[in-house]
mmCIF entry with sequence, helices, sheets and N, C-alpha, C, O atoms, coordinates in Angstrom:
data_MODEL
# 
_entry.id   MODEL 
# 
_entity.id                         1 
_entity.type                       polymer 
_entity.pdbx_number_of_molecules   1 
# 
_entity_poly.entity_id                      1 
_entity_poly.type                           'polypeptide(L)' 
_entity_poly.nstd_linkage                   no 
_entity_poly.nstd_monomer                   no 
_entity_poly.pdbx_seq_one_letter_code       
;(UNK)(UNK)(UNK)(UNK)(UNK)(UNK)(UNK)(UNK)(UNK)(UNK)(UNK)(UNK)(UNK)(UNK)(UNK)(UNK)
(UNK)(UNK)(UNK)(UNK)(UNK)(UNK)(UNK)(UNK)(UNK)(UNK)(UNK)(UNK)(UNK)(UNK)(UNK)(UNK)
(UNK)(UNK)(UNK)(UNK)(UNK)(UNK)(UNK)(UNK)(UNK)(UNK)(UNK)(UNK)(UNK)(UNK)(UNK)(UNK)
(UNK)(UNK)
;
_entity_poly.pdbx_seq_one_letter_code_can   XXXXXXXXXXXXXXXXXXXXXXXXXXXXXXXXXXXXXXXXXXXXXXXXXX 
_entity_poly.pdbx_strand_id                 A 
# 
loop_
_entity_poly_seq.entity_id 
_entity_poly_seq.num 
_entity_poly_seq.mon_id 
_entity_poly_seq.hetero 
1 1  UNK n 
1 2  UNK n 
1 3  UNK n 
1 4  UNK n 
1 5  UNK n 
1 6  UNK n 
1 7  UNK n 
1 8  UNK n 
1 9  UNK n 
1 10 UNK n 
1 11 UNK n 
1 12 UNK n 
1 13 UNK n 
1 14 UNK n 
1 15 UNK n 
1 16 UNK n 
1 17 UNK n 
1 18 UNK n 
1 19 UNK n 
1 20 UNK n 
1 21 UNK n 
1 22 UNK n 
1 23 UNK n 
1 24 UNK n 
1 25 UNK n 
1 26 UNK n 
1 27 UNK n 
1 28 UNK n 
1 29 UNK n 
1 30 UNK n 
1 31 UNK n 
1 32 UNK n 
1 33 UNK n 
1 34 UNK n 
1 35 UNK n 
1 36 UNK n 
1 37 UNK n 
1 38 UNK n 
1 39 UNK n 
1 40 UNK n 
1 41 UNK n 
1 42 UNK n 
1 43 UNK n 
1 44 UNK n 
1 45 UNK n 
1 46 UNK n 
1 47 UNK n 
1 48 UNK n 
1 49 UNK n 
1 50 UNK n 
# 
_struct_asym.id          A 
_struct_asym.entity_id   1 
# 
_struct_conf.conf_type_id            HELX_P 
_struct_conf.id                      HELX_P1 
_struct_conf.pdbx_PDB_helix_id       AA1 
_struct_conf.beg_label_comp_id       UNK 
_struct_conf.beg_label_asym_id       A 
_struct_conf.beg_label_seq_id        3 
_struct_conf.pdbx_beg_PDB_ins_code   ? 
_struct_conf.end_label_comp_id       UNK 
_struct_conf.end_label_asym_id       A 
_struct_conf.end_label_seq_id        49 
_struct_conf.pdbx_end_PDB_ins_code   ? 
_struct_conf.beg_auth_comp_id        UNK 
_struct_conf.beg_auth_asym_id        A 
_struct_conf.beg_auth_seq_id         3 
_struct_conf.end_auth_comp_id        UNK 
_struct_conf.end_auth_asym_id        A 
_struct_conf.end_auth_seq_id         49 
_struct_conf.pdbx_PDB_helix_class    1 
_struct_conf.details                 ? 
_struct_conf.pdbx_PDB_helix_length   47 
# 
_struct_conf_type.id          HELX_P 
_struct_conf_type.criteria    ? 
_struct_conf_type.reference   ? 
# 
loop_
_atom_site.group_PDB 
_atom_site.id 
_atom_site.type_symbol 
_atom_site.label_atom_id 
_atom_site.label_alt_id 
_atom_site.label_comp_id 
_atom_site.label_asym_id 
_atom_site.label_entity_id 
_atom_site.label_seq_id 
_atom_site.pdbx_PDB_ins_code 
_atom_site.Cartn_x 
_atom_site.Cartn_y 
_atom_site.Cartn_z 
_atom_site.occupancy 
_atom_site.B_iso_or_equiv 
_atom_site.pdbx_formal_charge 
_atom_site.auth_seq_id 
_atom_site.auth_comp_id 
_atom_site.auth_asym_id 
_atom_site.auth_atom_id 
_atom_site.pdbx_PDB_model_num 
ATOM 1   N N  . UNK A 1 1  ? -210.551 -125.700 29.193  1.00 0.00 ? 1  UNK A N  1 
ATOM 2   C CA . UNK A 1 1  ? -211.368 -125.545 27.992  1.00 0.00 ? 1  UNK A CA 1 
ATOM 3   C C  . UNK A 1 1  ? -212.599 -126.445 28.122  1.00 0.00 ? 1  UNK A C  1 
ATOM 4   O O  . UNK A 1 1  ? -212.482 -127.609 28.505  1.00 0.00 ? 1  UNK A O  1 
ATOM 5   N N  . UNK A 1 2  ? -213.753 -125.917 27.811  1.00 0.00 ? 2  UNK A N  1 
ATOM 6   C CA . UNK A 1 2  ? -214.940 -126.753 27.929  1.00 0.00 ? 2  UNK A CA 1 
ATOM 7   C C  . UNK A 1 2  ? -215.190 -127.530 26.630  1.00 0.00 ? 2  UNK A C  1 
ATOM 8   O O  . UNK A 1 2  ? -214.547 -127.292 25.607  1.00 0.00 ? 2  UNK A O  1 
ATOM 9   N N  . UNK A 1 3  ? -216.115 -128.437 26.703  1.00 0.00 ? 3  UNK A N  1 
ATOM 10  C CA . UNK A 1 3  ? -216.374 -129.321 25.560  1.00 0.00 ? 3  UNK A CA 1 
ATOM 11  C C  . UNK A 1 3  ? -216.851 -128.589 24.317  1.00 0.00 ? 3  UNK A C  1 
ATOM 12  O O  . UNK A 1 3  ? -216.474 -128.943 23.200  1.00 0.00 ? 3  UNK A O  1 
ATOM 13  N N  . UNK A 1 4  ? -217.683 -127.563 24.511  1.00 0.00 ? 4  UNK A N  1 
ATOM 14  C CA . UNK A 1 4  ? -218.218 -126.836 23.354  1.00 0.00 ? 4  UNK A CA 1 
ATOM 15  C C  . UNK A 1 4  ? -217.120 -126.141 22.563  1.00 0.00 ? 4  UNK A C  1 
ATOM 16  O O  . UNK A 1 4  ? -217.109 -126.194 21.333  1.00 0.00 ? 4  UNK A O  1 
ATOM 17  N N  . UNK A 1 5  ? -216.212 -125.500 23.255  1.00 0.00 ? 5  UNK A N  1 
ATOM 18  C CA . UNK A 1 5  ? -215.149 -124.793 22.537  1.00 0.00 ? 5  UNK A CA 1 
ATOM 19  C C  . UNK A 1 5  ? -214.192 -125.785 21.879  1.00 0.00 ? 5  UNK A C  1 
ATOM 20  O O  . UNK A 1 5  ? -213.671 -125.510 20.797  1.00 0.00 ? 5  UNK A O  1 
ATOM 21  N N  . UNK A 1 6  ? -213.952 -126.934 22.514  1.00 0.00 ? 6  UNK A N  1 
ATOM 22  C CA . UNK A 1 6  ? -213.118 -127.969 21.896  1.00 0.00 ? 6  UNK A CA 1 
ATOM 23  C C  . UNK A 1 6  ? -213.782 -128.485 20.627  1.00 0.00 ? 6  UNK A C  1 
ATOM 24  O O  . UNK A 1 6  ? -213.125 -128.653 19.600  1.00 0.00 ? 6  UNK A O  1 
ATOM 25  N N  . UNK A 1 7  ? -215.078 -128.735 20.701  1.00 0.00 ? 7  UNK A N  1 
ATOM 26  C CA . UNK A 1 7  ? -215.819 -129.222 19.540  1.00 0.00 ? 7  UNK A CA 1 
ATOM 27  C C  . UNK A 1 7  ? -215.776 -128.198 18.416  1.00 0.00 ? 7  UNK A C  1 
ATOM 28  O O  . UNK A 1 7  ? -215.604 -128.554 17.250  1.00 0.00 ? 7  UNK A O  1 
ATOM 29  N N  . UNK A 1 8  ? -215.931 -126.929 18.767  1.00 0.00 ? 8  UNK A N  1 
ATOM 30  C CA . UNK A 1 8  ? -215.884 -125.864 17.765  1.00 0.00 ? 8  UNK A CA 1 
ATOM 31  C C  . UNK A 1 8  ? -214.510 -125.818 17.098  1.00 0.00 ? 8  UNK A C  1 
ATOM 32  O O  . UNK A 1 8  ? -214.416 -125.680 15.878  1.00 0.00 ? 8  UNK A O  1 
ATOM 33  N N  . UNK A 1 9  ? -213.452 -125.934 17.890  1.00 0.00 ? 9  UNK A N  1 
ATOM 34  C CA . UNK A 1 9  ? -212.095 -125.923 17.337  1.00 0.00 ? 9  UNK A CA 1 
ATOM 35  C C  . UNK A 1 9  ? -211.873 -127.099 16.400  1.00 0.00 ? 9  UNK A C  1 
ATOM 36  O O  . UNK A 1 9  ? -211.282 -126.950 15.331  1.00 0.00 ? 9  UNK A O  1 
ATOM 37  N N  . UNK A 1 10 ? -212.348 -128.265 16.805  1.00 0.00 ? 10 UNK A N  1 
ATOM 38  C CA . UNK A 1 10 ? -212.188 -129.461 15.972  1.00 0.00 ? 10 UNK A CA 1 
ATOM 39  C C  . UNK A 1 10 ? -212.930 -129.273 14.654  1.00 0.00 ? 10 UNK A C  1 
ATOM 40  O O  . UNK A 1 10 ? -212.409 -129.628 13.597  1.00 0.00 ? 10 UNK A O  1 
ATOM 41  N N  . UNK A 1 11 ? -214.137 -128.720 14.703  1.00 0.00 ? 11 UNK A N  1 
ATOM 42  C CA . UNK A 1 11 ? -214.911 -128.488 13.477  1.00 0.00 ? 11 UNK A CA 1 
ATOM 43  C C  . UNK A 1 11 ? -214.196 -127.500 12.562  1.00 0.00 ? 11 UNK A C  1 
ATOM 44  O O  . UNK A 1 11 ? -214.130 -127.707 11.350  1.00 0.00 ? 11 UNK A O  1 
ATOM 45  N N  . UNK A 1 12 ? -213.660 -126.426 13.140  1.00 0.00 ? 12 UNK A N  1 
ATOM 46  C CA . UNK A 1 12 ? -212.941 -125.431 12.331  1.00 0.00 ? 12 UNK A CA 1 
ATOM 47  C C  . UNK A 1 12 ? -211.700 -126.046 11.700  1.00 0.00 ? 12 UNK A C  1 
ATOM 48  O O  . UNK A 1 12 ? -211.394 -125.795 10.534  1.00 0.00 ? 12 UNK A O  1 
ATOM 49  N N  . UNK A 1 13 ? -210.989 -126.852 12.480  1.00 0.00 ? 13 UNK A N  1 
ATOM 50  C CA . UNK A 1 13 ? -209.782 -127.507 11.978  1.00 0.00 ? 13 UNK A CA 1 
ATOM 51  C C  . UNK A 1 13 ? -210.139 -128.475 10.853  1.00 0.00 ? 13 UNK A C  1 
ATOM 52  O O  . UNK A 1 13 ? -209.463 -128.528 9.825   1.00 0.00 ? 13 UNK A O  1 
ATOM 53  N N  . UNK A 1 14 ? -211.202 -129.231 11.059  1.00 0.00 ? 14 UNK A N  1 
ATOM 54  C CA . UNK A 1 14 ? -211.631 -130.199 10.050  1.00 0.00 ? 14 UNK A CA 1 
ATOM 55  C C  . UNK A 1 14 ? -212.080 -129.485 8.772   1.00 0.00 ? 14 UNK A C  1 
ATOM 56  O O  . UNK A 1 14 ? -211.835 -129.979 7.672   1.00 0.00 ? 14 UNK A O  1 
ATOM 57  N N  . UNK A 1 15 ? -212.727 -128.339 8.908   1.00 0.00 ? 15 UNK A N  1 
ATOM 58  C CA . UNK A 1 15 ? -213.127 -127.550 7.744   1.00 0.00 ? 15 UNK A CA 1 
ATOM 59  C C  . UNK A 1 15 ? -211.900 -127.053 6.995   1.00 0.00 ? 15 UNK A C  1 
ATOM 60  O O  . UNK A 1 15 ? -211.872 -127.057 5.765   1.00 0.00 ? 15 UNK A O  1 
ATOM 61  N N  . UNK A 1 16 ? -210.881 -126.625 7.743   1.00 0.00 ? 16 UNK A N  1 
ATOM 62  C CA . UNK A 1 16 ? -209.640 -126.171 7.113   1.00 0.00 ? 16 UNK A CA 1 
ATOM 63  C C  . UNK A 1 16 ? -208.973 -127.302 6.334   1.00 0.00 ? 16 UNK A C  1 
ATOM 64  O O  . UNK A 1 16 ? -208.479 -127.093 5.227   1.00 0.00 ? 16 UNK A O  1 
ATOM 65  N N  . UNK A 1 17 ? -208.962 -128.490 6.912   1.00 0.00 ? 17 UNK A N  1 
ATOM 66  C CA . UNK A 1 17 ? -208.363 -129.648 6.235   1.00 0.00 ? 17 UNK A CA 1 
ATOM 67  C C  . UNK A 1 17 ? -209.142 -129.952 4.956   1.00 0.00 ? 17 UNK A C  1 
ATOM 68  O O  . UNK A 1 17 ? -208.541 -130.204 3.912   1.00 0.00 ? 17 UNK A O  1 
ATOM 69  N N  . UNK A 1 18 ? -210.468 -129.931 5.029   1.00 0.00 ? 18 UNK A N  1 
ATOM 70  C CA . UNK A 1 18 ? -211.291 -130.197 3.842   1.00 0.00 ? 18 UNK A CA 1 
ATOM 71  C C  . UNK A 1 18 ? -211.017 -129.162 2.756   1.00 0.00 ? 18 UNK A C  1 
ATOM 72  O O  . UNK A 1 18 ? -210.913 -129.513 1.581   1.00 0.00 ? 18 UNK A O  1 
ATOM 73  N N  . UNK A 1 19 ? -210.899 -127.898 3.135   1.00 0.00 ? 19 UNK A N  1 
ATOM 74  C CA . UNK A 1 19 ? -210.609 -126.848 2.158   1.00 0.00 ? 19 UNK A CA 1 
ATOM 75  C C  . UNK A 1 19 ? -209.252 -127.071 1.508   1.00 0.00 ? 19 UNK A C  1 
ATOM 76  O O  . UNK A 1 19 ? -209.101 -126.901 0.298   1.00 0.00 ? 19 UNK A O  1 
ATOM 77  N N  . UNK A 1 20 ? -208.262 -127.455 2.316   1.00 0.00 ? 20 UNK A N  1 
ATOM 78  C CA . UNK A 1 20 ? -206.936 -127.736 1.773   1.00 0.00 ? 20 UNK A CA 1 
ATOM 79  C C  . UNK A 1 20 ? -206.978 -128.915 0.815   1.00 0.00 ? 20 UNK A C  1 
ATOM 80  O O  . UNK A 1 20 ? -206.322 -128.897 -0.227  1.00 0.00 ? 20 UNK A O  1 
ATOM 81  N N  . UNK A 1 21 ? -207.749 -129.939 1.163   1.00 0.00 ? 21 UNK A N  1 
ATOM 82  C CA . UNK A 1 21 ? -207.852 -131.113 0.290   1.00 0.00 ? 21 UNK A CA 1 
ATOM 83  C C  . UNK A 1 21 ? -208.542 -130.745 -1.019  1.00 0.00 ? 21 UNK A C  1 
ATOM 84  O O  . UNK A 1 21 ? -208.135 -131.200 -2.088  1.00 0.00 ? 21 UNK A O  1 
ATOM 85  N N  . UNK A 1 22 ? -209.587 -129.921 -0.936  1.00 0.00 ? 22 UNK A N  1 
ATOM 86  C CA . UNK A 1 22 ? -210.269 -129.467 -2.150  1.00 0.00 ? 22 UNK A CA 1 
ATOM 87  C C  . UNK A 1 22 ? -209.296 -128.709 -3.040  1.00 0.00 ? 22 UNK A C  1 
ATOM 88  O O  . UNK A 1 22 ? -209.250 -128.929 -4.250  1.00 0.00 ? 22 UNK A O  1 
ATOM 89  N N  . UNK A 1 23 ? -208.521 -127.818 -2.438  1.00 0.00 ? 23 UNK A N  1 
ATOM 90  C CA . UNK A 1 23 ? -207.545 -127.036 -3.194  1.00 0.00 ? 23 UNK A CA 1 
ATOM 91  C C  . UNK A 1 23 ? -206.513 -127.955 -3.837  1.00 0.00 ? 23 UNK A C  1 
ATOM 92  O O  . UNK A 1 23 ? -206.154 -127.778 -5.002  1.00 0.00 ? 23 UNK A O  1 
ATOM 93  N N  . UNK A 1 24 ? -206.038 -128.936 -3.074  1.00 0.00 ? 24 UNK A N  1 
ATOM 94  C CA . UNK A 1 24 ? -205.060 -129.890 -3.593  1.00 0.00 ? 24 UNK A CA 1 
ATOM 95  C C  . UNK A 1 24 ? -205.640 -130.670 -4.768  1.00 0.00 ? 24 UNK A C  1 
ATOM 96  O O  . UNK A 1 24 ? -204.976 -130.846 -5.790  1.00 0.00 ? 24 UNK A O  1 
ATOM 97  N N  . UNK A 1 25 ? -206.888 -131.142 -4.622  1.00 0.00 ? 25 UNK A N  1 
ATOM 98  C CA . UNK A 1 25 ? -207.515 -131.925 -5.691  1.00 0.00 ? 25 UNK A CA 1 
ATOM 99  C C  . UNK A 1 25 ? -207.712 -131.096 -6.952  1.00 0.00 ? 25 UNK A C  1 
ATOM 100 O O  . UNK A 1 25 ? -207.522 -131.597 -8.060  1.00 0.00 ? 25 UNK A O  1 
ATOM 101 N N  . UNK A 1 26 ? -208.091 -129.835 -6.793  1.00 0.00 ? 26 UNK A N  1 
ATOM 102 C CA . UNK A 1 26 ? -208.255 -128.944 -7.946  1.00 0.00 ? 26 UNK A CA 1 
ATOM 103 C C  . UNK A 1 26 ? -206.904 -128.738 -8.624  1.00 0.00 ? 26 UNK A C  1 
ATOM 104 O O  . UNK A 1 26 ? -206.811 -128.778 -9.851  1.00 0.00 ? 26 UNK A O  1 
ATOM 105 N N  . UNK A 1 27 ? -205.859 -128.517 -7.830  1.00 0.00 ? 27 UNK A N  1 
ATOM 106 C CA . UNK A 1 27 ? -204.516 -128.330 -8.386  1.00 0.00 ? 27 UNK A CA 1 
ATOM 107 C C  . UNK A 1 27 ? -204.059 -129.585 -9.109  1.00 0.00 ? 27 UNK A C  1 
ATOM 108 O O  . UNK A 1 27 ? -203.473 -129.503 -10.189 1.00 0.00 ? 27 UNK A O  1 
ATOM 109 N N  . UNK A 1 28 ? -204.322 -130.739 -8.526  1.00 0.00 ? 28 UNK A N  1 
ATOM 110 C CA . UNK A 1 28 ? -203.933 -132.008 -9.135  1.00 0.00 ? 28 UNK A CA 1 
ATOM 111 C C  . UNK A 1 28 ? -204.635 -132.199 -10.477 1.00 0.00 ? 28 UNK A C  1 
ATOM 112 O O  . UNK A 1 28 ? -204.018 -132.642 -11.445 1.00 0.00 ? 28 UNK A O  1 
ATOM 113 N N  . UNK A 1 29 ? -205.922 -131.865 -10.536 1.00 0.00 ? 29 UNK A N  1 
ATOM 114 C CA . UNK A 1 29 ? -206.666 -131.980 -11.797 1.00 0.00 ? 29 UNK A CA 1 
ATOM 115 C C  . UNK A 1 29 ? -206.061 -131.074 -12.859 1.00 0.00 ? 29 UNK A C  1 
ATOM 116 O O  . UNK A 1 29 ? -205.930 -131.473 -14.016 1.00 0.00 ? 29 UNK A O  1 
ATOM 117 N N  . UNK A 1 30 ? -205.692 -129.856 -12.471 1.00 0.00 ? 30 UNK A N  1 
ATOM 118 C CA . UNK A 1 30 ? -205.079 -128.924 -13.425 1.00 0.00 ? 30 UNK A CA 1 
ATOM 119 C C  . UNK A 1 30 ? -203.774 -129.483 -13.965 1.00 0.00 ? 30 UNK A C  1 
ATOM 120 O O  . UNK A 1 30 ? -203.506 -129.402 -15.163 1.00 0.00 ? 30 UNK A O  1 
ATOM 121 N N  . UNK A 1 31 ? -202.960 -130.053 -13.078 1.00 0.00 ? 31 UNK A N  1 
ATOM 122 C CA . UNK A 1 31 ? -201.684 -130.635 -13.497 1.00 0.00 ? 31 UNK A CA 1 
ATOM 123 C C  . UNK A 1 31 ? -201.934 -131.780 -14.473 1.00 0.00 ? 31 UNK A C  1 
ATOM 124 O O  . UNK A 1 31 ? -201.259 -131.886 -15.497 1.00 0.00 ? 31 UNK A O  1 
ATOM 125 N N  . UNK A 1 32 ? -202.906 -132.638 -14.154 1.00 0.00 ? 32 UNK A N  1 
ATOM 126 C CA . UNK A 1 32 ? -203.212 -133.770 -15.033 1.00 0.00 ? 32 UNK A CA 1 
ATOM 127 C C  . UNK A 1 32 ? -203.708 -133.281 -16.392 1.00 0.00 ? 32 UNK A C  1 
ATOM 128 O O  . UNK A 1 32 ? -203.336 -133.838 -17.425 1.00 0.00 ? 32 UNK A O  1 
ATOM 129 N N  . UNK A 1 33 ? -204.550 -132.240 -16.398 1.00 0.00 ? 33 UNK A N  1 
ATOM 130 C CA . UNK A 1 33 ? -205.054 -131.698 -17.665 1.00 0.00 ? 33 UNK A CA 1 
ATOM 131 C C  . UNK A 1 33 ? -203.915 -131.125 -18.499 1.00 0.00 ? 33 UNK A C  1 
ATOM 132 O O  . UNK A 1 33 ? -203.851 -131.345 -19.709 1.00 0.00 ? 33 UNK A O  1 
ATOM 133 N N  . UNK A 1 34 ? -203.017 -130.391 -17.850 1.00 0.00 ? 34 UNK A N  1 
ATOM 134 C CA . UNK A 1 34 ? -201.865 -129.817 -18.568 1.00 0.00 ? 34 UNK A CA 1 
ATOM 135 C C  . UNK A 1 34 ? -200.995 -130.926 -19.143 1.00 0.00 ? 34 UNK A C  1 
ATOM 136 O O  . UNK A 1 34 ? -200.510 -130.817 -20.270 1.00 0.00 ? 34 UNK A O  1 
ATOM 137 N N  . UNK A 1 35 ? -200.797 -131.993 -18.373 1.00 0.00 ? 35 UNK A N  1 
ATOM 138 C CA . UNK A 1 35 ? -199.971 -133.110 -18.828 1.00 0.00 ? 35 UNK A CA 1 
ATOM 139 C C  . UNK A 1 35 ? -200.614 -133.774 -20.055 1.00 0.00 ? 35 UNK A C  1 
ATOM 140 O O  . UNK A 1 35 ? -199.926 -134.093 -21.025 1.00 0.00 ? 35 UNK A O  1 
ATOM 141 N N  . UNK A 1 36 ? -201.930 -133.977 -20.003 1.00 0.00 ? 36 UNK A N  1 
ATOM 142 C CA . UNK A 1 36 ? -202.635 -134.578 -21.143 1.00 0.00 ? 36 UNK A CA 1 
ATOM 143 C C  . UNK A 1 36 ? -202.522 -133.676 -22.365 1.00 0.00 ? 36 UNK A C  1 
ATOM 144 O O  . UNK A 1 36 ? -202.297 -134.147 -23.481 1.00 0.00 ? 36 UNK A O  1 
ATOM 145 N N  . UNK A 1 37 ? -202.681 -132.371 -22.140 1.00 0.00 ? 37 UNK A N  1 
ATOM 146 C CA . UNK A 1 37 ? -202.584 -131.390 -23.220 1.00 0.00 ? 37 UNK A CA 1 
ATOM 147 C C  . UNK A 1 37 ? -201.182 -131.437 -23.844 1.00 0.00 ? 37 UNK A C  1 
ATOM 148 O O  . UNK A 1 37 ? -201.036 -131.410 -25.066 1.00 0.00 ? 37 UNK A O  1 
ATOM 149 N N  . UNK A 1 38 ? -200.171 -131.505 -22.997 1.00 0.00 ? 38 UNK A N  1 
ATOM 150 C CA . UNK A 1 38 ? -198.788 -131.553 -23.467 1.00 0.00 ? 38 UNK A CA 1 
ATOM 151 C C  . UNK A 1 38 ? -198.551 -132.841 -24.264 1.00 0.00 ? 38 UNK A C  1 
ATOM 152 O O  . UNK A 1 38 ? -197.968 -132.801 -25.348 1.00 0.00 ? 38 UNK A O  1 
ATOM 153 N N  . UNK A 1 39 ? -199.006 -133.987 -23.726 1.00 0.00 ? 39 UNK A N  1 
ATOM 154 C CA . UNK A 1 39 ? -198.857 -135.269 -24.427 1.00 0.00 ? 39 UNK A CA 1 
ATOM 155 C C  . UNK A 1 39 ? -199.565 -135.225 -25.775 1.00 0.00 ? 39 UNK A C  1 
ATOM 156 O O  . UNK A 1 39 ? -199.039 -135.719 -26.772 1.00 0.00 ? 39 UNK A O  1 
ATOM 157 N N  . UNK A 1 40 ? -200.748 -134.638 -25.807 1.00 0.00 ? 40 UNK A N  1 
ATOM 158 C CA . UNK A 1 40 ? -201.506 -134.539 -27.053 1.00 0.00 ? 40 UNK A CA 1 
ATOM 159 C C  . UNK A 1 40 ? -200.750 -133.684 -28.071 1.00 0.00 ? 40 UNK A C  1 
ATOM 160 O O  . UNK A 1 40 ? -200.676 -134.031 -29.250 1.00 0.00 ? 40 UNK A O  1 
ATOM 161 N N  . UNK A 1 41 ? -200.190 -132.568 -27.609 1.00 0.00 ? 41 UNK A N  1 
ATOM 162 C CA . UNK A 1 41 ? -199.432 -131.689 -28.505 1.00 0.00 ? 41 UNK A CA 1 
ATOM 163 C C  . UNK A 1 41 ? -198.194 -132.389 -29.049 1.00 0.00 ? 41 UNK A C  1 
ATOM 164 O O  . UNK A 1 41 ? -197.850 -132.216 -30.219 1.00 0.00 ? 41 UNK A O  1 
ATOM 165 N N  . UNK A 1 42 ? -197.523 -133.175 -28.215 1.00 0.00 ? 42 UNK A N  1 
ATOM 166 C CA . UNK A 1 42 ? -196.342 -133.916 -28.666 1.00 0.00 ? 42 UNK A CA 1 
ATOM 167 C C  . UNK A 1 42 ? -196.757 -134.933 -29.719 1.00 0.00 ? 42 UNK A C  1 
ATOM 168 O O  . UNK A 1 42 ? -196.094 -135.063 -30.748 1.00 0.00 ? 42 UNK A O  1 
ATOM 169 N N  . UNK A 1 43 ? -197.836 -135.649 -29.477 1.00 0.00 ? 43 UNK A N  1 
ATOM 170 C CA . UNK A 1 43 ? -198.309 -136.658 -30.439 1.00 0.00 ? 43 UNK A CA 1 
ATOM 171 C C  . UNK A 1 43 ? -198.690 -136.014 -31.767 1.00 0.00 ? 43 UNK A C  1 
ATOM 172 O O  . UNK A 1 43 ? -198.333 -136.523 -32.830 1.00 0.00 ? 43 UNK A O  1 
ATOM 173 N N  . UNK A 1 44 ? -199.406 -134.908 -31.710 1.00 0.00 ? 44 UNK A N  1 
ATOM 174 C CA . UNK A 1 44 ? -199.847 -134.273 -32.954 1.00 0.00 ? 44 UNK A CA 1 
ATOM 175 C C  . UNK A 1 44 ? -198.674 -133.651 -33.694 1.00 0.00 ? 44 UNK A C  1 
ATOM 176 O O  . UNK A 1 44 ? -198.672 -133.627 -34.924 1.00 0.00 ? 44 UNK A O  1 
ATOM 177 N N  . UNK A 1 45 ? -197.676 -133.147 -32.975 1.00 0.00 ? 45 UNK A N  1 
ATOM 178 C CA . UNK A 1 45 ? -196.528 -132.559 -33.675 1.00 0.00 ? 45 UNK A CA 1 
ATOM 179 C C  . UNK A 1 45 ? -195.706 -133.654 -34.355 1.00 0.00 ? 45 UNK A C  1 
ATOM 180 O O  . UNK A 1 45 ? -195.163 -133.431 -35.438 1.00 0.00 ? 45 UNK A O  1 
ATOM 181 N N  . UNK A 1 46 ? -195.607 -134.820 -33.744 1.00 0.00 ? 46 UNK A N  1 
ATOM 182 C CA . UNK A 1 46 ? -194.913 -135.928 -34.410 1.00 0.00 ? 46 UNK A CA 1 
ATOM 183 C C  . UNK A 1 46 ? -195.728 -136.426 -35.602 1.00 0.00 ? 46 UNK A C  1 
ATOM 184 O O  . UNK A 1 46 ? -195.177 -136.820 -36.629 1.00 0.00 ? 46 UNK A O  1 
ATOM 185 N N  . UNK A 1 47 ? -197.038 -136.398 -35.442 1.00 0.00 ? 47 UNK A N  1 
ATOM 186 C CA . UNK A 1 47 ? -197.921 -136.853 -36.524 1.00 0.00 ? 47 UNK A CA 1 
ATOM 187 C C  . UNK A 1 47 ? -197.801 -135.975 -37.760 1.00 0.00 ? 47 UNK A C  1 
ATOM 188 O O  . UNK A 1 47 ? -197.944 -136.476 -38.875 1.00 0.00 ? 47 UNK A O  1 
ATOM 189 N N  . UNK A 1 48 ? -197.543 -134.682 -37.597 1.00 0.00 ? 48 UNK A N  1 
ATOM 190 C CA . UNK A 1 48 ? -197.430 -133.763 -38.732 1.00 0.00 ? 48 UNK A CA 1 
ATOM 191 C C  . UNK A 1 48 ? -196.176 -134.035 -39.551 1.00 0.00 ? 48 UNK A C  1 
ATOM 192 O O  . UNK A 1 48 ? -196.171 -133.842 -40.767 1.00 0.00 ? 48 UNK A O  1 
ATOM 193 N N  . UNK A 1 49 ? -195.112 -134.483 -38.889 1.00 0.00 ? 49 UNK A N  1 
ATOM 194 C CA . UNK A 1 49 ? -193.839 -134.673 -39.582 1.00 0.00 ? 49 UNK A CA 1 
ATOM 195 C C  . UNK A 1 49 ? -193.750 -135.966 -40.366 1.00 0.00 ? 49 UNK A C  1 
ATOM 196 O O  . UNK A 1 49 ? -192.813 -136.154 -41.141 1.00 0.00 ? 49 UNK A O  1 
ATOM 197 N N  . UNK A 1 50 ? -194.696 -136.850 -40.182 1.00 0.00 ? 50 UNK A N  1 
ATOM 198 C CA . UNK A 1 50 ? -194.584 -138.164 -40.820 1.00 0.00 ? 50 UNK A CA 1 
ATOM 199 C C  . UNK A 1 50 ? -195.288 -138.227 -42.138 1.00 0.00 ? 50 UNK A C  1 
ATOM 200 O O  . UNK A 1 50 ? -195.280 -139.270 -42.792 1.00 0.00 ? 50 UNK A O  1 
# 
């Protein structure tokens, strides 16, 4: 394998890793938002009963 094709493979692999990390970060943000929403709903439902 020559250097150019190795470099190209490394770049493609690195791009794939970055895409996976972006996807993971977006998923993590969604989970955190849902958790905050759930916590807020629990707090407000307890607040109504008091």
